[in-house]
C-alpha positions as CSV (number, residue, x, y, z in Angstrom):
1,X,-5.6,1.5,-84.5
2,X,-3.0,0.1,-82.4
3,X,0.1,-1.0,-84.6
4,X,-1.9,0.3,-87.7
5,X,1.2,-0.7,-90.3
6,X,1.6,-4.3,-88.7
7,X,-2.3,-4.9,-88.6
8,X,-2.7,-3.9,-92.2
9,X,0.3,-6.1,-93.4
10,X,-0.7,-9.2,-91.4
11,X,-4.5,-8.8,-92.8
12,X,-3.1,-8.2,-96.5
13,X,-1.1,-11.6,-96.2
14,X,-4.1,-13.5,-94.8
15,X,-6.6,-12.0,-97.4
16,X,-4.1,-13.8,-99.9
17,X,-4.6,-16.9,-98.1
18,X,-8.3,-16.6,-98.0
19,X,-8.5,-15.8,-101.6
20,X,-6.5,-18.8,-102.7
21,X,-8.4,-21.7,-104.5
22,X,-6.9,-24.3,-102.3
23,X,-4.0,-24.9,-99.7
24,X,-0.7,-26.1,-100.9
25,X,2.9,-25.7,-100.0
26,X,3.4,-22.7,-102.5
27,X,0.6,-20.7,-100.9
28,X,1.5,-21.5,-97.4
29,X,5.2,-20.3,-98.2
30,X,4.1,-17.2,-99.8
31,X,1.6,-16.4,-96.9
32,X,4.4,-17.2,-94.2
33,X,6.9,-14.9,-96.1
34,X,4.6,-12.1,-95.7
35,X,4.0,-12.5,-92.2
36,X,7.6,-12.7,-91.5
37,X,8.2,-9.6,-93.3
38,X,5.5,-7.9,-91.3
39,X,6.5,-8.9,-88.0
40,X,10.3,-8.3,-88.5
41,X,9.3,-4.6,-89.8
42,X,7.7,-4.4,-86.6
43,X,10.7,-5.2,-84.7
44,X,9.8,-8.7,-83.4
45,X,13.0,-11.1,-82.6
46,X,14.1,-12.8,-85.6
47,X,14.7,-16.0,-83.7
48,X,10.9,-15.8,-82.4
49,X,9.7,-15.0,-86.0
50,X,11.6,-17.8,-87.5
51,X,10.3,-20.4,-84.8
52,X,6.7,-19.4,-85.5
53,X,7.3,-19.5,-89.2
54,X,8.3,-23.2,-89.0
55,X,5.6,-23.9,-86.9
56,X,3.0,-22.5,-89.1
57,X,4.3,-24.2,-92.3
58,X,4.5,-27.7,-90.4
59,X,1.1,-27.4,-88.7
60,X,-0.6,-26.0,-91.9
61,X,0.7,-28.8,-94.0
62,X,0.2,-31.9,-91.7
63,X,-2.7,-31.2,-89.5
64,X,-6.1,-32.1,-90.9
65,X,-8.7,-29.5,-90.3
66,X,-11.9,-30.3,-88.1
67,X,-14.6,-31.9,-89.6
68,X,-16.7,-29.3,-91.9
69,X,-14.0,-26.6,-91.4
70,X,-12.8,-24.9,-94.2
71,X,-8.8,-25.8,-95.0
72,X,-8.2,-21.9,-95.4
73,X,-9.9,-20.9,-92.2
74,X,-8.0,-23.8,-90.5
75,X,-4.7,-22.2,-91.6
76,X,-5.8,-18.6,-90.2
77,X,-6.6,-20.5,-87.0
78,X,-3.0,-21.9,-86.6
79,X,-1.7,-18.2,-87.5
80,X,-3.7,-16.7,-84.7
81,X,-2.7,-19.4,-82.1
82,X,1.0,-19.2,-82.9
83,X,1.0,-15.3,-82.6
84,X,-0.8,-15.6,-79.5
85,X,1.9,-18.2,-78.3
86,X,4.6,-15.8,-78.9
87,X,3.3,-12.9,-77.3
88,X,2.5,-14.6,-74.0
89,X,-0.9,-14.0,-71.7
90,X,-1.8,-10.9,-70.3
91,X,-1.8,-10.1,-66.6
92,X,-4.6,-10.7,-64.3
93,X,-6.5,-7.3,-63.6
94,X,-8.8,-7.5,-60.8
95,X,-11.6,-5.0,-60.1
96,X,-11.2,-4.8,-56.3
97,X,-9.7,-2.6,-53.6
98,X,-6.0,-2.5,-54.4
99,X,-2.7,-0.5,-53.9
100,X,-0.6,0.0,-57.0
101,X,2.8,1.2,-57.4
102,X,3.7,2.5,-61.1
103,X,7.6,2.3,-61.8
104,X,9.2,3.3,-65.3
105,X,11.9,5.5,-66.7
106,X,11.6,9.4,-67.3
107,X,9.9,9.9,-70.4
108,X,8.1,6.6,-70.9
109,X,4.7,8.2,-70.4
110,X,4.4,7.1,-66.5
111,X,2.7,10.1,-65.2
112,X,0.0,10.2,-68.1
113,X,-0.3,6.4,-67.4
114,X,-1.1,6.9,-63.8
115,X,-3.8,9.1,-64.6
116,X,-5.1,6.8,-67.4
117,X,-5.2,4.0,-64.8
118,X,-7.1,5.9,-62.5
119,X,-9.7,6.5,-65.2
120,X,-9.8,2.9,-66.1
121,X,-10.8,1.8,-62.5
122,X,-13.2,4.6,-62.3
123,X,-15.1,3.7,-65.4
124,X,-15.6,0.3,-63.8
125,X,-17.3,1.8,-60.8
126,X,-14.3,1.8,-58.2
127,X,-13.3,4.9,-56.3
128,X,-9.8,5.9,-57.5
129,X,-6.9,8.2,-55.6
130,X,-3.4,8.9,-56.9
131,X,-0.5,9.8,-54.7
132,X,2.1,11.7,-56.7
133,X,5.5,10.8,-55.2
134,X,7.7,11.7,-58.1
135,X,10.0,14.5,-56.5
136,X,12.5,14.4,-59.1
137,X,11.2,15.5,-62.3
138,X,10.3,19.1,-62.7
139,X,6.8,19.6,-63.4
140,X,5.8,16.1,-62.4
141,X,3.7,17.4,-59.7
142,X,1.9,19.9,-61.6
143,X,1.2,17.5,-64.4
144,X,-0.5,14.7,-62.5
145,X,-2.4,17.4,-60.3
146,X,-3.8,18.6,-63.6
147,X,-4.6,15.5,-65.2
148,X,-6.5,14.1,-61.9
149,X,-8.4,17.5,-61.7
150,X,-9.8,16.9,-65.2
151,X,-10.7,13.3,-64.4
152,X,-12.4,14.2,-61.0
153,X,-9.8,11.8,-59.3
154,X,-8.5,12.6,-56.0
155,X,-4.8,13.7,-55.9
156,X,-2.4,13.9,-53.1
157,X,1.0,15.3,-53.3
158,X,3.4,17.6,-51.6
159,X,5.4,20.0,-53.8
160,X,9.1,20.5,-53.2
161,X,9.1,17.3,-50.6
162,X,12.2,15.3,-51.3
163,X,11.2,12.4,-49.0
164,X,9.2,10.1,-51.4
165,X,8.6,7.5,-48.9
166,X,7.2,10.0,-46.4
167,X,4.8,11.3,-49.1
168,X,3.6,8.0,-49.7
169,X,3.1,7.2,-46.0
170,X,1.3,10.3,-45.6
171,X,-0.7,10.1,-48.7
172,X,-2.1,6.6,-47.9
173,X,-3.6,8.0,-44.9
174,X,-5.1,11.0,-46.7
175,X,-6.5,8.6,-49.4
176,X,-7.6,5.7,-47.1
177,X,-11.4,5.6,-47.8
178,X,-10.7,4.9,-51.7
179,X,-10.9,1.7,-53.2
180,X,-8.0,1.8,-55.6
181,X,-4.8,3.7,-54.6
182,X,-2.4,4.5,-57.1
183,X,1.3,5.7,-56.4
184,X,3.3,7.5,-59.2
185,X,7.2,7.2,-58.4
186,X,9.9,9.0,-59.7
187,X,11.6,8.1,-63.2
188,X,15.1,8.8,-64.2
189,X,17.0,8.7,-67.8
190,X,18.6,5.2,-66.9
191,X,18.5,2.7,-64.1
192,X,20.8,4.6,-61.5
193,X,21.3,3.0,-58.2
194,X,19.1,5.6,-56.4
195,X,16.1,5.1,-58.3
196,X,16.3,1.2,-57.6
197,X,16.7,1.9,-53.9
198,X,13.9,4.5,-53.5
199,X,11.7,1.9,-55.6
200,X,12.8,-0.6,-53.1
201,X,12.1,1.5,-50.2
202,X,8.8,2.4,-51.2
203,X,7.9,-1.0,-51.9
204,X,8.8,-2.3,-48.7
205,X,7.2,0.7,-46.7
206,X,3.7,0.2,-48.7
207,X,3.7,-3.6,-49.8
208,X,1.6,-2.8,-52.8
209,X,-1.0,-5.4,-54.4
210,X,0.3,-4.5,-57.7
211,X,4.0,-3.0,-59.0
212,X,3.4,-1.8,-62.6
213,X,6.2,-0.9,-64.8
214,X,5.5,1.5,-67.7
215,X,7.5,1.1,-70.9
216,X,7.5,3.2,-74.0
217,X,6.7,1.0,-77.0
218,X,9.3,2.6,-79.2
219,X,12.4,1.2,-77.2
220,X,11.3,-2.3,-79.1
221,X,13.2,-5.2,-78.3
222,X,14.9,-3.4,-75.3
223,X,11.9,-3.8,-73.6
224,X,13.0,-7.2,-72.4
225,X,16.1,-5.9,-70.7
226,X,14.4,-3.0,-69.1
227,X,11.5,-5.3,-67.7
228,X,14.2,-7.6,-66.3
229,X,16.0,-4.8,-64.3
230,X,13.1,-3.5,-62.7
231,X,11.6,-6.8,-62.1
232,X,14.9,-8.1,-60.1
233,X,14.5,-4.9,-58.1
234,X,10.8,-4.9,-57.3
235,X,9.3,-8.0,-58.6
236,X,7.0,-6.4,-61.2
237,X,3.7,-7.7,-61.7
238,X,2.3,-6.1,-64.9
239,X,3.6,-4.1,-67.6
240,X,1.9,-0.9,-69.1
241,X,3.1,-0.5,-72.8
242,X,2.7,3.3,-73.9
243,X,2.5,4.9,-77.5
244,X,1.7,1.7,-79.4
245,X,-0.4,4.0,-81.8
246,X,2.8,5.8,-83.0
247,X,5.5,3.7,-83.3
248,X,6.9,0.7,-85.6
249,X,8.6,-1.0,-83.0
250,X,5.4,-2.0,-81.0
251,X,5.7,-5.6,-81.9
252,X,9.5,-5.7,-80.5
253,X,8.1,-4.4,-77.5
254,X,5.2,-6.6,-76.8
255,X,7.1,-9.7,-77.8
256,X,10.5,-9.1,-75.8
257,X,8.2,-8.3,-72.5
258,X,6.5,-11.6,-72.9
259,X,10.0,-13.2,-73.2
260,X,10.9,-12.3,-69.5
261,X,7.8,-13.6,-68.0
262,X,6.3,-10.4,-67.0
263,X,2.9,-10.2,-68.2
264,X,1.2,-6.9,-70.1
265,X,-1.5,-5.6,-68.1
266,X,-2.3,-2.6,-69.9
267,X,-1.6,-0.7,-73.3
268,X,-1.6,2.9,-74.3
269,X,-3.5,3.5,-77.6
270,X,-3.6,7.1,-78.1
271,X,-3.3,10.5,-76.1
272,X,-6.8,10.7,-74.5
273,X,-7.5,9.4,-70.9
274,X,-9.7,6.8,-72.6
275,X,-7.1,5.6,-74.9
276,X,-6.0,3.1,-72.3
277,X,-7.1,-0.6,-72.3
278,X,-6.4,-3.9,-70.6
279,X,-4.3,-5.9,-72.5
280,X,-5.9,-9.3,-73.4
281,X,-3.6,-11.5,-76.0
282,X,-6.5,-13.6,-77.4
283,X,-8.4,-10.0,-77.9
284,X,-5.3,-8.2,-79.1
285,X,-4.1,-10.6,-81.7
286,X,-7.9,-11.3,-83.1
287,X,-8.0,-7.7,-83.7
288,X,-4.6,-7.3,-85.3
289,X,-5.2,-9.8,-87.7
290,X,-8.7,-8.5,-88.6
291,X,-11.0,-11.2,-86.8
292,X,-12.2,-8.5,-84.9
293,X,-13.0,-8.0,-81.1
294,X,-16.8,-7.6,-80.6
295,X,-16.7,-8.4,-76.8
296,X,-14.1,-5.2,-76.4
297,X,-16.6,-3.4,-78.6
298,X,-19.6,-4.2,-76.6
299,X,-17.7,-3.2,-73.4
300,X,-17.2,0.3,-74.8
301,X,-20.7,0.7,-76.0
302,X,-22.0,-0.4,-72.4
303,X,-19.6,2.1,-70.7
304,X,-20.3,5.0,-73.2
305,X,-24.2,4.4,-72.8
306,X,-24.2,4.7,-69.1
307,X,-23.1,8.3,-69.4
308,X,-25.9,9.4,-72.0
309,X,-29.3,10.5,-71.4
310,X,-30.8,7.9,-73.9
311,X,-34.7,7.8,-73.1
312,X,-34.8,3.9,-73.5
313,X,-38.5,3.5,-72.7
314,X,-39.8,5.9,-75.1
315,X,-37.4,4.4,-77.9
316,X,-39.0,1.1,-77.0
317,X,-42.6,2.7,-77.8
318,X,-41.1,3.7,-81.1
319,X,-40.4,7.3,-80.2
320,X,-36.8,8.4,-81.2
321,X,-36.3,12.1,-81.2
322,X,-33.1,14.1,-82.4
323,X,-32.3,14.5,-78.4
324,X,-32.0,10.6,-78.7
325,X,-29.9,10.6,-81.8
326,X,-27.6,13.3,-80.3
327,X,-27.1,11.2,-77.2
328,X,-26.0,8.5,-79.4
329,X,-23.2,10.7,-81.3
330,X,-22.1,11.8,-77.6
331,X,-21.7,7.9,-77.0
332,X,-19.6,7.4,-79.8
333,X,-17.3,10.1,-79.3
334,X,-16.8,8.9,-75.9
335,X,-16.0,5.3,-77.2
336,X,-12.9,6.8,-79.0
337,X,-11.7,7.3,-82.5
338,X,-14.0,5.8,-85.2
339,X,-11.1,3.8,-86.9
340,X,-10.2,2.4,-83.4
341,X,-13.8,1.1,-83.2
342,X,-13.7,-0.3,-86.6
343,X,-10.7,-2.4,-85.8
344,X,-12.8,-4.2,-83.4
345,X,-15.3,-5.3,-86.1
346,X,-14.3,-8.4,-88.5
347,X,-13.5,-7.4,-91.9
348,X,-15.9,-9.7,-93.4
349,X,-16.5,-13.3,-93.5
350,X,-14.3,-15.1,-91.0
351,X,-13.0,-11.5,-90.3
352,X,-10.8,-11.5,-93.5
353,X,-13.0,-12.0,-96.6
354,X,-14.5,-9.1,-96.9
355,X,-13.6,-5.5,-98.7
356,X,-11.2,-3.2,-96.7
357,X,-12.8,0.1,-95.4
358,X,-10.4,3.0,-96.7
359,X,-9.3,5.8,-94.0
360,X,-11.2,8.0,-96.4
361,X,-14.4,6.3,-95.8
362,X,-13.8,6.2,-92.0
363,X,-12.9,9.8,-91.9
364,X,-15.9,10.7,-93.9
365,X,-18.1,9.2,-91.6
366,X,-16.0,10.8,-88.5
367,X,-16.8,14.4,-90.1
368,X,-20.3,13.6,-90.9
369,X,-20.8,12.7,-87.0
370,X,-19.3,16.1,-86.1
371,X,-21.5,18.2,-88.4
372,X,-24.5,16.2,-87.5
373,X,-23.8,17.3,-83.9
374,X,-23.1,20.8,-84.7
375,X,-26.5,21.1,-86.7
376,X,-28.6,19.8,-83.7
377,X,-26.8,22.2,-81.5
378,X,-28.4,25.1,-83.6
379,X,-31.5,23.6,-83.3
380,X,-34.3,24.6,-80.3
381,X,-35.2,22.1,-77.8
382,X,-38.5,22.0,-79.4
383,X,-37.0,21.4,-82.8
384,X,-35.0,18.4,-81.3
385,X,-37.9,17.0,-79.4
386,X,-40.2,17.1,-82.5
387,X,-38.5,17.3,-85.8
388,X,-41.7,17.6,-87.8
389,X,-42.0,21.2,-87.1
390,X,-38.9,22.0,-88.9
391,X,-40.1,23.7,-92.0
392,X,-38.1,25.5,-94.6
393,X,-37.8,28.9,-92.7
394,X,-36.4,27.0,-89.7
395,X,-33.9,24.9,-91.8
396,X,-32.6,28.4,-93.2
397,X,-32.2,29.6,-89.6
398,X,-30.7,26.2,-88.6
399,X,-28.4,26.5,-91.6
400,X,-27.2,30.3,-90.7
401,X,-26.5,29.2,-87.0
402,X,-24.7,26.1,-87.6
403,X,-22.6,27.3,-90.7
404,X,-23.8,24.1,-92.7
405,X,-25.8,23.9,-96.0
406,X,-29.7,23.4,-96.0
407,X,-28.9,20.3,-97.8
408,X,-26.9,18.6,-95.0
409,X,-29.8,19.7,-92.5
410,X,-32.1,17.8,-94.8
411,X,-29.9,14.8,-94.9
412,X,-29.9,14.7,-91.2
413,X,-33.5,14.9,-90.9
414,X,-33.9,12.2,-93.7
415,X,-31.5,9.9,-91.7
416,X,-33.6,10.6,-88.3
417,X,-36.6,9.8,-90.1
418,X,-35.2,6.5,-91.5
419,X,-34.1,5.6,-87.9
420,X,-37.6,6.4,-86.1
421,X,-39.3,4.3,-89.0
422,X,-36.7,1.3,-88.0
423,X,-37.4,1.6,-84.3
424,X,-41.2,1.7,-84.6
425,X,-41.0,-1.3,-87.0
426,X,-38.8,-3.2,-84.6
427,X,-41.1,-2.2,-81.4
428,X,-44.0,-3.7,-83.0
429,X,-45.3,-7.2,-82.9
430,X,-42.8,-9.5,-81.2
431,X,-40.2,-6.8,-81.6
432,X,-40.3,-5.1,-78.2
433,X,-38.6,-8.0,-76.2
434,X,-35.6,-8.0,-78.8
435,X,-35.5,-4.3,-78.8
436,X,-35.3,-4.3,-75.0
437,X,-32.4,-7.0,-75.0
438,X,-30.5,-4.8,-77.3
439,X,-31.1,-1.5,-75.6
440,X,-30.1,-3.0,-72.4
441,X,-27.1,-4.1,-74.1
442,X,-26.5,-0.7,-75.5
443,X,-26.0,-2.5,-78.9
444,X,-27.9,-1.9,-82.0
445,X,-28.0,-3.4,-85.5
446,X,-24.7,-1.4,-86.6
447,X,-21.3,-0.7,-85.2
448,X,-22.2,2.6,-83.8
449,X,-24.8,1.5,-81.5
450,X,-28.6,2.3,-81.8
451,X,-29.2,5.0,-84.3
452,X,-25.2,5.4,-84.8
453,X,-23.7,5.9,-88.2
454,X,-23.7,2.9,-90.2
455,X,-27.5,2.0,-89.1
456,X,-30.5,1.1,-91.3
457,X,-31.0,3.4,-94.0
458,X,-28.0,5.5,-93.2
459,X,-26.2,7.6,-95.6
460,X,-22.8,6.8,-94.2
461,X,-20.1,4.9,-96.4
462,X,-20.6,1.7,-94.2
């Protein structure tokens, strides 16, 4: 999960609030102190934290909850609203043809972010292409070319050429037919005058629709200073904050950037090309404090399901094969780490009252998903299509081929049978239309999509 430590601390504070018998000044003060501690540890500016704390106290003790609302839920809502306020609203990201210039300091993750940005638009159905105009850092050309090849994104660059503006001009002609044109510019170790001038020259020559600045979350509150300097040079339209999954200073970077008035457009949440998401303040804070983000989860499921070979018509008739189950596990893998997916689900009533799922349980589920796929890889096409033919002799052969115990293969078959029966029941009288609606959305009755871990009758921890 993004900013795991901060999220856990905030959720623990709000659990204390939800578990309180009644709301009074003592419990409000106690919870506010816990929130202060969590935010200051995450490097959020002291003045911002203290100002927010004061507003939470005043509103919690003076505001009257809406009719029928639980006072504890009302205070959680206040915490949510105040955290959204200090983070600022995210940048508007439009899914239309556009030219984007990406700038940043060397080492900020700029080149990797350029590839992730191309992948983002690619997944949204737009044709993206990249121009490599970083002619300063050794290896930048090769790195970006390799990343683009892996993602099947068109790349234009001129290795060894020093004229960055010339590279960009010629590159734009080469990628003219593409919808989204992304320009990677050179980074430096500091804001030297030549970097600034080169950015200005490219900006004036291209007049890009968007100018994104990439910042490493580890710089914390210094992000505001850097954002202002770049904004003064090229009028930054959006910020990309990288490495939010691996630093304790992420809160400082997020809040410092919001103070500059430069909106955050995207955040990097991991190392893979898909660990990159549009920043939406409401969704981000909701996920951070344990209220979940079902809309983002639905979008992830829909994107991953597009790339599977799931036979929806057969499943709607009650025929759910191991091939279908395999396709769903593939879709789960494409959605990203299981822990990240689980962070999008409310933790319980109001998102905070339920039992916390341990990392151990999440890891165990992830491992089970992996070895289920290994087992199915050791089956024949006929066995995956009709599991009923799998007898003890076949189980022995599959066990030898997959390196998994016969008991684990029987467990997989039992889980598949349970899922198959659930689909048959669901597609019976009155269920067909509901099932079709769910299938078209790509969502089942569980966090992993139809048939995913955690589904009806499953043997997973949750």
